[in-house]
Backbone bond lengths (Angstrom), bond angles and torsions (degrees), N, CA, C in turn:
res aa  C-N    CA-C-N  psi(-1)  N-CA   C-N-CA  omega(-1)  CA-C   N-CA-C  phi
1 M - - - 1.458 - - 1.533 109.36 -
2 P 1.340 118.04 129.67 1.470 120.51 -177.74 1.527 111.71 -62.14
3 R 1.333 115.51 145.20 1.460 121.53 174.86 1.522 108.58 -95.83
4 V 1.325 116.01 122.11 1.458 122.15 -176.52 1.526 109.31 -121.58
5 L 1.329 115.75 133.52 1.460 120.94 172.60 1.520 108.54 -101.53
6 L 1.323 116.27 122.97 1.467 121.64 173.46 1.521 108.09 -99.74
7 I 1.340 116.13 116.61 1.458 122.23 176.38 1.524 107.33 -100.78
8 A 1.324 116.03 114.65 1.462 121.22 -175.74 1.518 110.40 -106.87
9 T 1.323 116.73 127.09 1.467 121.39 -179.11 1.522 112.32 -113.65
10 G 1.328 116.97 11.78 1.461 119.51 179.74 1.508 112.05 77.04
11 D 1.329 117.14 -134.40 1.464 125.06 -179.34 1.521 110.97 68.95
12 T 1.333 117.83 -160.67 1.462 122.23 -166.24 1.520 113.15 -56.95
13 I 1.309 118.17 -37.74 1.459 120.40 -177.20 1.529 111.64 -60.61
14 A 1.339 117.48 -20.72 1.464 121.88 -179.69 1.523 112.59 -115.15
15 Y 1.357 118.39 2.92 1.458 121.33 -173.20 1.528 112.53 -88.57
16 R 1.327 114.00 163.61 1.452 120.94 171.43 1.525 109.77 -87.27
17 L 1.308 115.78 155.49 1.455 121.79 177.88 1.527 109.88 -64.34
18 R 1.340 116.01 130.99 1.463 123.13 179.53 1.531 112.45 55.06
19 S 1.325 115.82 39.22 1.449 120.38 178.24 1.511 108.98 -157.89
20 T 1.332 116.45 147.89 1.463 119.88 174.86 1.523 111.19 -91.63
21 R 1.338 116.93 1.23 1.461 119.81 176.61 1.521 108.98 -79.81
22 P 1.309 118.10 137.73 1.460 119.90 -178.89 1.518 112.67 -68.62
23 A 1.324 115.69 143.36 1.462 120.46 173.52 1.520 109.79 -78.08
24 V 1.335 115.98 -27.83 1.465 121.72 175.07 1.528 107.18 -130.93
25 A 1.308 115.93 149.84 1.458 119.96 -172.80 1.515 113.62 -95.83
26 S 1.324 118.10 -8.48 1.460 119.94 -176.00 1.515 110.80 -151.29
27 G 1.335 114.46 164.80 1.457 119.62 176.07 1.517 112.32 -63.94
28 A 1.330 116.63 -34.35 1.464 119.94 178.58 1.523 110.20 -63.96
29 Q 1.335 116.95 -41.65 1.457 120.32 177.30 1.526 111.16 -67.69
30 L 1.335 115.86 -32.62 1.457 119.61 177.03 1.526 110.36 -63.44
31 L 1.327 116.92 -44.25 1.464 120.55 176.07 1.522 111.13 -58.06
32 A 1.333 115.84 -45.05 1.457 120.13 -178.70 1.523 111.04 -65.88
33 A 1.346 116.32 -42.61 1.460 119.98 -179.93 1.519 111.80 -64.84
34 A 1.331 115.45 -30.51 1.463 119.91 178.48 1.524 111.64 -81.64
35 G 1.313 116.47 -5.08 1.458 120.29 178.56 1.506 113.58 72.62
36 I 1.343 115.84 28.91 1.464 120.34 -177.89 1.519 108.99 -101.00
37 G 1.313 116.11 117.69 1.455 121.22 178.85 1.510 111.79 -92.78
38 A 1.308 116.42 -169.67 1.468 122.27 -177.93 1.521 110.94 -104.22
39 T 1.337 116.73 39.00 1.460 119.91 -175.10 1.526 113.05 -83.68
40 V 1.341 117.41 -24.83 1.466 119.42 -175.45 1.518 112.75 -109.20
41 A 1.339 117.09 -12.73 1.457 119.18 -176.93 1.523 109.99 -160.94
42 D 1.312 114.05 159.74 1.461 121.89 172.39 1.531 106.24 -91.95
43 V 1.337 116.73 99.20 1.455 121.99 -171.55 1.527 110.66 -99.70
44 S 1.333 115.61 122.46 1.455 122.07 170.52 1.522 107.81 -103.50
45 V 1.317 116.27 149.80 1.466 120.52 -174.89 1.515 110.69 -123.54
46 E 1.323 116.38 135.14 1.461 122.49 171.54 1.519 108.30 -127.73
47 D 1.318 115.88 133.98 1.459 121.57 176.49 1.521 109.22 -100.46
48 V 1.315 116.25 128.65 1.463 122.16 -179.80 1.524 108.78 -116.02
49 M 1.303 115.97 123.63 1.461 120.11 176.25 1.530 108.94 -68.62
50 A 1.302 115.90 125.91 1.464 120.10 -177.90 1.521 109.81 -141.72
51 E 1.321 115.81 153.46 1.455 120.83 174.89 1.533 109.23 -67.61
52 P 1.338 117.39 165.48 1.465 118.41 170.27 1.521 109.58 -54.22
53 S 1.305 117.07 146.75 1.466 120.48 -173.22 1.517 113.02 -57.08
54 W 1.334 117.27 -33.45 1.460 119.05 -178.91 1.524 111.96 -69.04
55 D 1.332 116.60 -10.70 1.461 120.22 -179.17 1.533 111.06 -130.71
56 T 1.319 117.00 26.97 1.461 120.29 -179.22 1.526 109.82 -63.44
57 S 1.307 116.84 125.45 1.462 121.33 -177.42 1.521 111.06 -80.64
58 P 1.331 117.19 154.46 1.465 119.39 173.74 1.521 112.13 -56.14
59 A 1.332 117.45 -33.42 1.462 120.35 179.26 1.526 110.96 -62.67
60 T 1.333 116.72 -41.22 1.465 120.04 178.24 1.521 110.81 -67.29
61 M 1.334 116.42 -41.20 1.464 119.61 177.37 1.526 110.62 -58.81
62 L 1.329 116.20 -44.18 1.460 120.73 179.11 1.522 111.01 -64.12
63 T 1.328 116.84 -39.99 1.465 121.01 179.01 1.526 110.63 -59.96
64 L 1.318 116.38 -45.28 1.464 120.24 -179.52 1.528 111.27 -66.49
65 A 1.337 116.49 -43.31 1.462 119.81 179.90 1.527 110.95 -62.78
66 R 1.322 116.70 -41.62 1.468 120.05 179.52 1.521 111.49 -67.35
67 R 1.340 116.46 -37.06 1.467 118.37 -179.91 1.515 111.24 -66.95
68 V 1.322 117.30 -38.23 1.461 120.18 175.27 1.525 109.69 -59.51
69 H 1.326 115.60 -44.14 1.469 121.19 -178.87 1.523 111.08 -60.40
70 T 1.332 116.82 -49.47 1.468 119.43 -177.32 1.526 111.89 -71.96
71 A 1.328 117.00 -29.75 1.465 119.51 179.46 1.522 111.31 -60.36
72 V 1.316 115.41 -36.73 1.465 120.10 -179.34 1.523 111.21 -83.28
73 L 1.327 117.07 -51.40 1.464 120.71 -171.65 1.525 113.42 -79.32
74 D 1.337 117.58 -33.72 1.465 120.04 -176.73 1.523 113.08 -101.34
75 D 1.325 116.92 -35.16 1.463 120.19 -174.65 1.521 113.89 -101.62
76 G 1.324 117.22 -6.48 1.455 120.47 173.14 1.513 116.57 75.63
77 F 1.325 118.55 20.73 1.460 119.58 176.86 1.523 110.19 -71.67
78 D 1.327 115.33 144.95 1.467 121.08 178.57 1.522 112.00 -83.88
79 A 1.322 115.71 -21.29 1.466 119.97 -177.88 1.517 109.23 -157.82
80 V 1.337 115.15 154.93 1.460 121.76 176.44 1.522 108.08 -132.67
81 V 1.335 115.57 131.35 1.463 122.03 174.34 1.520 107.41 -116.23
82 V 1.327 116.85 132.31 1.459 122.02 -179.73 1.522 109.02 -119.94
83 T 1.341 117.09 124.17 1.459 119.67 171.77 1.528 107.89 -92.68
84 H 1.330 115.75 136.37 1.470 120.66 -169.09 1.522 108.24 -151.58
85 G 1.322 117.21 147.33 1.452 120.90 173.82 1.516 111.32 -65.22
86 I 1.335 116.15 151.05 1.468 119.70 -170.91 1.522 113.76 -73.41
87 D 1.333 118.81 -24.19 1.461 119.88 -172.21 1.524 113.08 -57.39
88 T 1.317 116.74 -43.73 1.467 121.02 -177.26 1.513 112.17 -125.00
89 L 1.331 116.78 18.34 1.461 119.89 179.18 1.520 111.17 -57.02
90 E 1.328 117.86 -42.15 1.460 119.75 -176.31 1.527 112.03 -64.84
91 E 1.343 117.15 -33.76 1.459 120.00 178.44 1.525 111.63 -69.48
92 T 1.345 116.56 -46.87 1.459 119.66 -179.85 1.524 111.13 -64.63
93 A 1.324 116.41 -39.83 1.463 119.99 179.25 1.526 111.11 -63.68
94 F 1.331 117.38 -41.35 1.466 120.09 -178.71 1.519 110.81 -70.39
95 L 1.334 117.52 -39.53 1.464 119.69 176.73 1.527 110.01 -62.35
96 T 1.321 116.78 -41.19 1.462 120.73 176.85 1.519 110.67 -61.52
97 D 1.321 116.59 -40.33 1.460 121.15 178.15 1.526 110.78 -62.07
98 L 1.336 117.01 -44.45 1.458 121.25 -178.59 1.524 112.08 -67.83
99 M 1.334 116.79 -30.07 1.455 120.95 -177.52 1.529 113.38 -94.86
100 A 1.319 117.03 -1.83 1.465 119.90 -173.22 1.518 112.98 -65.25
101 G 1.337 117.10 -42.62 1.462 119.77 -177.96 1.516 110.71 54.91
102 P 1.343 118.59 -132.77 1.469 120.60 -179.61 1.518 113.49 -65.14
103 A 1.328 118.67 -15.76 1.461 120.91 177.85 1.522 111.48 -67.25
104 A 1.326 117.40 -15.27 1.459 121.17 178.50 1.524 112.21 -67.14
105 R 1.333 116.79 -8.21 1.465 118.53 175.60 1.520 111.26 -66.97
106 A 1.345 117.14 -20.83 1.454 122.10 176.68 1.529 109.59 -89.49
107 S 1.319 116.04 179.32 1.465 121.25 174.03 1.522 108.82 -93.61
108 I 1.328 116.65 132.31 1.465 122.31 179.40 1.522 107.35 -128.82
109 V 1.326 117.36 117.46 1.462 120.97 -173.55 1.524 110.24 -132.04
110 F 1.335 115.76 128.64 1.463 122.13 174.73 1.525 109.35 -105.11
111 T 1.324 115.74 142.49 1.461 120.23 175.49 1.521 109.46 -151.70
112 G 1.313 116.75 176.93 1.457 122.18 -178.65 1.510 109.14 -174.44
113 A 1.317 116.79 -148.98 1.463 120.08 -178.53 1.521 110.70 -154.75
114 L 1.322 114.93 148.80 1.460 121.08 172.45 1.518 110.88 -85.34
115 R 1.344 116.20 -30.38 1.459 121.01 -173.82 1.530 110.68 -123.02
116 A 1.315 115.65 148.37 1.461 122.33 -175.02 1.522 112.36 -59.96
117 L 1.322 115.19 159.49 1.458 120.89 -175.05 1.522 112.28 -64.03
118 D 1.348 117.61 -34.58 1.461 118.91 -178.59 1.525 112.79 -93.46
119 D 1.323 117.31 7.83 1.462 121.81 172.59 1.523 108.26 -72.78
120 P 1.345 119.22 131.20 1.469 120.11 178.92 1.534 113.25 -55.67
121 R 1.333 116.54 -23.51 1.472 120.38 179.98 1.523 111.96 -102.00
122 S 1.323 117.23 18.11 1.467 120.32 -175.24 1.522 112.10 -53.73
123 D 1.325 114.85 132.81 1.463 120.86 177.64 1.517 112.00 -97.95
124 G 1.341 116.68 -5.57 1.454 120.78 -175.95 1.519 114.89 -59.86
125 P 1.351 119.04 -52.46 1.461 119.42 -178.21 1.522 113.43 -57.21
126 D 1.334 117.02 -42.54 1.459 119.08 -179.39 1.519 111.17 -69.73
127 N 1.351 117.21 -38.30 1.464 120.01 177.35 1.524 111.05 -62.32
128 L 1.340 116.42 -42.35 1.466 120.21 -179.97 1.513 111.16 -67.08
129 S 1.325 116.73 -41.36 1.460 120.46 177.85 1.521 111.20 -61.19
130 A 1.339 116.23 -43.80 1.469 120.32 179.82 1.521 110.89 -67.22
131 A 1.339 116.83 -38.89 1.460 119.98 179.58 1.522 111.51 -63.86
132 L 1.317 117.44 -40.61 1.467 120.95 177.81 1.528 110.54 -66.24
133 A 1.327 116.30 -39.47 1.469 119.54 177.55 1.523 110.69 -62.58
134 A 1.338 116.34 -41.42 1.459 120.01 178.27 1.521 110.81 -66.28
135 A 1.329 116.14 -37.57 1.468 120.44 -176.96 1.525 112.16 -65.43
136 V 1.317 117.43 -36.63 1.468 119.92 -176.65 1.525 112.30 -86.92
137 D 1.324 116.59 -8.53 1.466 119.21 178.88 1.530 109.37 -75.71
138 P 1.340 118.26 125.91 1.472 120.53 -178.80 1.522 113.23 -58.01
139 G 1.334 117.28 -26.72 1.456 120.41 -178.90 1.515 114.21 -69.63
140 S 1.341 117.28 -12.66 1.465 120.37 179.08 1.521 112.41 -85.94
141 R 1.319 116.81 -12.75 1.465 119.74 -177.42 1.527 110.90 -72.85
142 G 1.314 115.33 139.04 1.455 120.26 178.29 1.507 114.69 84.20
143 L 1.337 117.68 0.97 1.464 120.49 -178.22 1.522 112.39 -89.44
144 G 1.329 117.39 -6.20 1.452 120.11 -173.57 1.512 110.02 83.71
145 A 1.323 116.46 -171.94 1.461 120.66 -179.12 1.523 110.74 -68.98
146 L 1.336 114.97 137.15 1.456 122.20 179.79 1.519 109.71 -118.71
147 V 1.323 115.78 155.54 1.460 122.55 172.44 1.519 107.24 -115.14
148 C 1.329 116.79 124.09 1.468 121.76 -178.77 1.521 108.66 -115.91
149 F 1.307 115.92 113.11 1.463 122.66 177.61 1.518 108.22 -143.94
150 D 1.326 117.00 140.22 1.464 121.21 178.67 1.527 111.05 55.06
151 R 1.343 114.68 31.54 1.474 123.25 -179.27 1.531 113.45 65.78
152 E 1.313 117.00 8.22 1.458 121.01 173.97 1.527 109.79 -93.44
153 L 1.335 116.02 146.37 1.455 121.70 177.46 1.524 109.18 -111.99
154 H 1.330 115.57 126.65 1.456 121.72 -179.35 1.522 109.61 -125.50
155 A 1.320 116.71 143.15 1.458 120.59 172.77 1.526 108.10 -69.49
156 A 1.341 116.85 136.38 1.464 120.21 -179.89 1.523 111.24 -58.29
157 R 1.316 117.38 -30.29 1.467 121.60 179.88 1.523 111.45 -62.32
158 W 1.323 116.83 -30.20 1.462 121.15 -174.55 1.524 113.96 -108.90
159 A 1.314 118.47 -19.11 1.465 121.38 -171.23 1.520 112.34 -68.95
160 T 1.328 115.99 129.69 1.462 121.76 174.05 1.528 108.79 -134.46
161 L 1.330 115.85 145.72 1.458 120.73 177.11 1.522 108.36 -71.08
162 A 1.330 115.93 119.18 1.456 120.37 -173.55 1.520 113.49 -108.48
163 D 1.333 117.44 -27.03 1.465 120.42 -175.47 1.520 108.62 -151.33
164 T 1.320 117.00 119.52 1.471 120.83 -179.96 1.527 112.21 -93.37
165 T 1.331 117.10 2.98 1.463 120.54 -176.21 1.520 113.59 -113.98
166 G 1.298 118.31 -14.48 1.463 119.94 -177.81 1.509 111.01 -168.23
167 S 1.319 114.87 -176.36 1.458 120.18 -177.05 1.530 110.70 -99.61
168 P 1.334 116.12 152.72 1.464 126.44 -4.64 1.527 111.88 -75.55
169 A 1.326 115.37 133.65 1.466 120.18 -177.64 1.518 111.81 -72.76
170 Y 1.340 116.25 -35.83 1.464 121.03 -176.70 1.524 110.45 -114.43
171 S 1.321 113.59 151.47 1.454 120.53 179.88 1.522 109.72 -136.60
172 S 1.321 116.80 149.91 1.462 122.30 173.48 1.517 111.51 -104.80
173 A 1.335 117.13 0.93 1.464 121.22 -175.12 1.531 111.01 -50.65
174 P 1.334 116.76 139.43 1.463 128.71 9.07 1.524 114.36 -85.03
175 Y 1.322 117.99 12.17 1.462 121.84 178.99 1.520 109.58 -97.85
176 P 1.326 117.89 161.23 1.462 120.13 178.76 1.522 111.39 -80.90
177 R 1.309 116.14 157.03 1.460 119.34 171.01 1.528 108.21 -67.60
178 L 1.328 116.44 157.16 1.463 120.37 -176.46 1.522 113.08 -80.39
179 G 1.337 116.09 -27.80 1.454 117.23 -176.51 1.507 112.14 179.95
180 Y 1.330 113.51 -168.03 1.462 121.29 -175.22 1.514 108.65 -147.21
181 V 1.338 116.19 143.45 1.459 122.07 177.83 1.526 107.99 -105.14
182 A 1.308 117.14 114.64 1.460 121.51 -179.22 1.528 109.91 -70.66
183 P 1.343 117.77 157.99 1.469 120.60 179.86 1.522 113.64 -54.15
184 G 1.319 117.94 -28.90 1.455 120.79 178.60 1.518 113.59 -82.70
185 G 1.341 116.48 -3.86 1.453 120.57 178.54 1.513 114.58 100.09
186 E 1.336 117.97 -4.69 1.456 120.41 178.96 1.523 110.09 -71.97
187 I 1.337 115.68 142.00 1.464 121.85 -178.09 1.527 109.89 -103.61
188 S 1.315 115.32 128.69 1.457 120.85 174.80 1.519 108.53 -111.44
189 R 1.315 117.42 118.17 1.466 121.75 175.59 1.514 109.02 -86.57
190 T 1.332 116.55 129.75 1.452 121.02 -176.99 1.520 113.92 -118.34
191 A 1.334 117.63 -8.99 1.464 120.81 -179.34 1.527 109.12 -157.91
192 P 1.329 117.63 154.35 1.470 120.02 176.97 1.516 111.67 -73.58
193 A 1.321 116.08 154.35 1.461 121.38 178.10 1.519 109.85 -77.44
194 P 1.324 117.48 157.07 1.472 120.13 175.98 1.522 110.14 -67.21
195 P 1.330 117.87 161.85 1.465 119.70 178.18 1.515 110.62 -64.26
196 R 1.333 115.39 150.41 1.457 119.39 178.80 1.535 110.09 -70.75
197 P 1.324 117.26 142.72 1.469 120.59 178.57 1.514 110.66 -73.25
198 P 1.326 117.50 163.73 1.473 119.75 175.77 1.520 110.17 -63.61
199 D 1.326 116.39 150.78 1.463 120.38 178.31 1.526 109.99 -62.29
200 L 1.314 114.99 141.75 1.454 121.39 -178.24 1.525 109.72 -89.41
201 D 1.317 115.95 129.26 1.458 121.18 179.59 1.523 108.66 -117.75
202 G 1.320 116.44 100.54 1.451 120.28 -178.16 1.516 111.80 118.95
203 T 1.320 115.76 -175.80 1.465 122.68 -177.53 1.519 110.40 -100.67
204 P 1.327 118.79 129.01 1.464 120.63 178.28 1.518 112.04 -57.78
205 E 1.313 115.35 147.18 1.464 122.69 175.79 1.531 108.08 -80.46
206 T 1.318 116.85 131.92 1.462 119.40 -176.78 1.524 113.91 -92.80
207 D 1.335 117.97 -19.08 1.460 120.39 -175.44 1.528 110.63 -97.48
208 V 1.322 114.55 77.60 1.468 121.69 177.58 1.520 107.87 -123.64
209 A 1.328 116.17 129.58 1.466 121.13 -175.68 1.520 111.13 -96.82
210 L 1.324 115.41 147.47 1.458 122.73 173.64 1.524 107.34 -119.28
211 I 1.347 116.01 118.95 1.459 121.03 -174.76 1.522 109.64 -122.59
212 K 1.304 115.35 126.56 1.467 120.66 177.31 1.526 108.62 -84.29
213 T 1.319 116.87 125.31 1.464 119.89 -179.05 1.527 110.69 -88.20
214 Y 1.326 114.54 161.07 1.457 120.54 -179.41 1.524 108.07 -157.54
215 P 1.331 118.68 154.77 1.466 121.07 178.68 1.523 111.53 -58.74
216 G 1.321 115.44 133.23 1.455 120.64 179.95 1.509 113.42 89.66
217 M 1.322 117.62 0.70 1.462 121.69 179.56 1.525 109.83 -64.67
218 T 1.327 116.61 141.08 1.462 120.83 -178.97 1.523 111.04 -99.79
219 A 1.325 115.34 157.31 1.462 120.97 -177.47 1.519 112.67 -66.96
220 E 1.333 117.11 -21.29 1.463 120.15 -179.32 1.531 111.78 -60.29
221 M 1.324 117.73 -25.26 1.463 120.47 178.20 1.525 110.78 -60.67
222 L 1.325 116.38 -35.49 1.465 120.58 -179.91 1.518 111.58 -78.67
223 T 1.317 116.68 -49.91 1.463 119.87 -175.76 1.524 111.37 -66.18
224 T 1.325 117.54 -35.86 1.460 120.31 177.91 1.523 110.87 -65.32
225 T 1.318 116.19 -37.89 1.465 120.73 178.73 1.528 110.92 -63.04
226 V 1.321 116.36 -41.79 1.465 120.28 177.99 1.522 110.51 -68.50
227 D 1.337 117.00 -39.78 1.464 120.10 177.35 1.524 111.24 -59.91
228 A 1.341 115.91 -28.45 1.463 120.40 179.86 1.529 112.24 -80.63
229 G 1.345 116.77 -5.34 1.456 119.08 174.28 1.507 116.93 120.81
230 A 1.329 118.82 -3.66 1.460 120.26 -178.89 1.523 111.15 -63.32
231 R 1.327 117.21 134.07 1.465 122.20 178.53 1.517 112.00 -95.36
232 G 1.315 116.73 -5.80 1.449 121.48 177.27 1.517 109.02 -165.80
233 I 1.334 116.20 158.09 1.467 121.23 -178.36 1.519 109.67 -133.65
234 V 1.325 115.92 137.38 1.463 122.14 168.65 1.519 107.19 -110.53
235 L 1.316 116.39 126.71 1.457 122.00 177.00 1.520 109.46 -100.94
236 E 1.320 115.89 125.88 1.471 120.38 175.80 1.521 108.02 -90.74
237 G 1.328 114.44 105.33 1.447 120.01 -178.58 1.519 112.06 -93.38
238 T 1.323 115.49 -174.69 1.462 121.83 179.65 1.528 109.00 -106.85
239 G 1.323 116.02 169.50 1.458 120.87 175.93 1.511 112.47 52.48
240 F 1.328 116.74 -124.71 1.456 121.86 178.47 1.530 112.43 -83.72
241 G 1.337 117.02 9.21 1.457 120.83 -179.91 1.512 112.31 116.37
242 N 1.333 116.37 29.76 1.462 120.29 179.02 1.525 110.96 -73.68
243 V 1.323 115.98 138.26 1.469 121.45 174.22 1.519 107.80 -128.23
244 P 1.344 118.33 153.08 1.466 120.84 -178.31 1.527 111.85 -57.39
245 V 1.325 116.32 139.74 1.463 120.58 -178.60 1.531 111.08 -64.83
246 E 1.344 116.96 -20.92 1.464 120.08 177.96 1.535 111.45 -62.06
247 L 1.320 117.02 -17.19 1.462 120.43 -177.99 1.522 112.77 -90.53
248 F 1.319 117.62 -10.33 1.468 120.00 -172.13 1.533 112.66 -62.33
249 T 1.319 117.09 -41.09 1.463 118.98 -179.92 1.525 110.45 -63.70
250 A 1.326 116.67 -41.87 1.467 120.55 178.92 1.524 110.87 -65.23
251 I 1.320 117.34 -38.87 1.468 120.77 177.97 1.522 110.00 -60.93
252 S 1.321 116.21 -45.04 1.463 121.01 179.40 1.525 111.25 -62.33
253 E 1.339 116.35 -43.82 1.458 119.98 -179.89 1.526 111.66 -64.51
254 L 1.323 116.72 -45.35 1.464 120.08 -178.69 1.526 110.71 -63.11
255 T 1.310 116.45 -39.33 1.458 119.83 178.08 1.523 110.81 -62.72
256 S 1.329 116.72 -39.62 1.465 120.18 178.41 1.525 111.69 -66.80
257 W 1.338 116.91 -22.86 1.467 121.71 176.37 1.530 111.64 -88.66
258 D 1.325 117.22 7.13 1.465 124.47 -178.65 1.528 112.35 67.43
259 I 1.337 115.61 32.64 1.468 122.34 173.42 1.535 107.24 -107.41
260 P 1.324 118.37 106.90 1.465 119.17 -177.52 1.522 112.62 -70.39
261 V 1.328 115.38 141.68 1.457 122.70 175.50 1.528 107.42 -121.36
262 V 1.320 116.17 119.05 1.464 122.19 -179.28 1.523 108.59 -106.36
263 V 1.327 116.29 137.20 1.459 120.75 -179.67 1.525 109.48 -111.57
264 A 1.333 115.83 123.95 1.454 123.11 176.23 1.527 108.15 -121.52
265 S 1.315 116.44 177.49 1.459 120.44 179.69 1.515 110.84 -119.84
266 R 1.320 115.70 145.10 1.458 119.29 175.71 1.533 110.48 -72.94
267 A 1.330 117.27 -15.46 1.456 121.95 175.84 1.520 109.63 -90.69
268 R 1.293 117.21 159.37 1.460 121.33 177.54 1.524 108.76 -82.45
269 T 1.326 115.69 118.91 1.456 121.01 -175.78 1.519 110.62 -128.83
270 R 1.302 115.81 159.52 1.459 121.62 177.45 1.530 109.36 -101.34
271 P 1.322 117.33 147.80 1.466 118.75 -179.48 1.511 113.64 -66.56
272 A 1.331 118.22 -15.81 1.460 120.77 179.95 1.523 111.09 -60.77
273 A 1.344 115.97 -23.63 1.462 119.13 -178.60 1.510 112.89 -80.45
274 V 1.324 117.18 -15.79 1.457 120.46 -175.23 1.523 111.08 -64.27
275 G 1.323 116.26 132.64 1.448 120.93 177.83 1.515 114.42 88.30
276 K 1.346 116.89 -7.71 1.451 119.77 177.83 1.528 109.29 -81.32
277 P 1.335 117.75 155.85 1.460 120.22 -177.04 1.525 114.08 -56.69
278 F 1.352 117.35 -29.13 1.450 119.26 -177.36 1.525 111.96 -89.26
279 D 1.312 117.08 1.13 1.457 121.14 179.28 1.522 109.41 -81.77
280 G 1.336 116.66 118.54 1.453 120.06 -177.15 1.506 113.67 -60.34
281 T 1.342 117.80 -29.40 1.457 119.11 -179.54 1.522 111.56 -66.33
282 A 1.328 117.15 -21.51 1.461 119.74 -178.40 1.523 110.93 -61.77
283 M 1.323 117.73 -33.94 1.461 120.37 178.86 1.527 110.06 -67.60
284 A 1.326 117.32 -45.86 1.462 120.20 -178.66 1.523 111.71 -69.29
285 T 1.330 117.32 -30.44 1.465 118.89 -179.36 1.525 111.75 -69.46
286 T 1.323 117.80 -21.38 1.468 119.77 178.30 1.525 111.43 -68.57
287 V 1.335 117.01 -19.13 1.472 119.87 178.46 1.532 110.97 -109.27
288 G 1.361 116.67 13.91 1.454 119.82 172.28 1.503 117.34 114.41
289 A 1.330 118.47 -8.95 1.461 119.90 -179.37 1.525 110.40 -69.26
290 I 1.324 115.86 160.60 1.461 123.28 178.84 1.519 108.03 -112.83
291 S 1.321 117.53 130.57 1.459 120.74 177.03 1.520 109.92 -74.53
292 S 1.332 116.53 141.90 1.460 120.77 178.73 1.522 111.97 -74.00
293 G 1.317 117.49 -7.95 1.462 119.82 179.66 1.512 113.69 68.29
294 G 1.325 117.12 28.87 1.457 120.61 179.32 1.510 114.02 94.37
295 L 1.326 119.07 -8.03 1.464 120.07 176.99 1.528 109.40 -67.09
296 P 1.325 118.33 138.70 1.461 119.84 174.56 1.521 110.10 -67.85
297 P 1.328 117.43 162.69 1.471 120.42 -172.39 1.532 114.95 -53.31
298 A 1.331 118.77 -47.79 1.470 120.07 -177.82 1.520 111.04 -63.66
299 H 1.329 117.23 -39.10 1.458 120.78 177.04 1.526 110.98 -68.37
300 A 1.338 116.30 -37.54 1.460 119.87 178.87 1.519 110.61 -63.05
301 R 1.322 117.13 -35.76 1.474 120.35 177.68 1.533 110.01 -64.16
302 I 1.327 117.18 -43.91 1.464 120.40 178.58 1.527 110.09 -63.78
303 A 1.330 116.43 -41.34 1.463 119.96 179.52 1.527 110.91 -64.13
304 L 1.345 117.51 -38.37 1.462 120.00 178.74 1.529 110.47 -68.63
305 M 1.317 117.94 -36.60 1.465 120.48 173.83 1.522 110.11 -56.04
306 A 1.336 115.72 -45.83 1.462 120.10 179.64 1.519 111.46 -67.36
307 A 1.334 116.43 -41.77 1.460 120.58 -178.33 1.517 112.34 -61.26
308 L 1.320 116.66 -36.19 1.457 120.83 -177.64 1.526 112.57 -71.44
309 A 1.330 117.25 -7.89 1.465 119.41 173.39 1.522 110.72 -64.26
310 G 1.338 116.20 -22.95 1.455 120.23 -177.41 1.509 114.71 -100.23
311 G 1.335 118.22 0.17 1.454 119.47 -179.50 1.515 112.14 138.87
312 G 1.347 116.44 -148.65 1.446 121.63 -175.96 1.512 113.72 -101.36
313 V 1.336 115.50 -130.93 1.459 121.18 -172.93 1.523 112.06 -62.04
314 A 1.310 117.98 -46.46 1.466 120.64 -177.18 1.526 111.35 -61.82
315 A 1.334 115.97 -43.38 1.462 119.62 179.70 1.520 110.78 -66.41
316 A 1.326 117.21 -40.19 1.459 120.61 179.58 1.527 111.24 -65.50
317 R 1.324 116.55 -41.53 1.459 119.83 179.45 1.532 110.91 -62.17
318 Q 1.323 116.06 -43.69 1.459 120.09 179.33 1.526 111.11 -64.75
319 W 1.333 116.18 -39.77 1.466 120.60 -179.45 1.518 110.93 -61.00
320 F 1.339 116.78 -48.54 1.458 119.69 -178.21 1.522 111.28 -67.42
321 E 1.317 117.75 -32.34 1.466 119.77 176.50 1.517 111.05 -65.80
322 Q 1.332 117.77 -32.04 1.463 121.68 -178.57 1.520 112.75 -83.93
323 L 1.345 116.35 -19.31 1.474 119.11 177.17 1.517 110.34 -68.37
């Protein structure tokens, strides 16, 4: 029987309706409330104190990613399931994916809920049941971190929160979802997983800023952010990653100071467009910016945090090229 570690962080999947007080006090109680027994796996539970998902700190994200890593490599678990609030689930899942390294040989699945546990329409129990089914399926091993919501399986690299009011809550667009968990627990794979990222050497940098650009934006927005301590910046551009030309001088200066600037798009784009003449990031890269390679802004910020573990601009540029 597979050994599974359930890491429970509370949040909506364990909350009461119209209250921030938990409906259950522990991950073990969450399993019981969801009606999930120990018939398919030997499940151990750990409760991790975490901020509300909308305010999850980089330190907490790192703690969860490291615990997943040690659970597999040091404690011998075959799979890890993490319950997490939806606001920043995609960021924590992607950071865990980037930091997994050899731990990716196991199954790593993130899930949560849109609606509270005592809501008659709660999606938490079914999401948790599907996530556990995905975790114990041998076909999930080696795929990296996955996001399981509405019985859909998404690669953490591609998963973004698309709808906070109904299903499907998460989307991999413009990429396909990886699979589906049938009501009986059977897993159907529908697409290949993305390539594994390069192994991470060092500790991710936590002070990375994400700035949404807009017409008429001044360069002081960037330099002030760096003066406040940011070690890297991700710019959320428009279209294919266009940013105002007023920022180009600041981008060049920051790059010369060994502060990497990554340009992503608020639209969903494919990396195949990167480097083409119609790709907006191509203009910013001529003055030193780094293209996100199709990663959405929040994911690009997590990737830059990881990239900065290896150094400054040169290390970040190489990291994104290898992603």
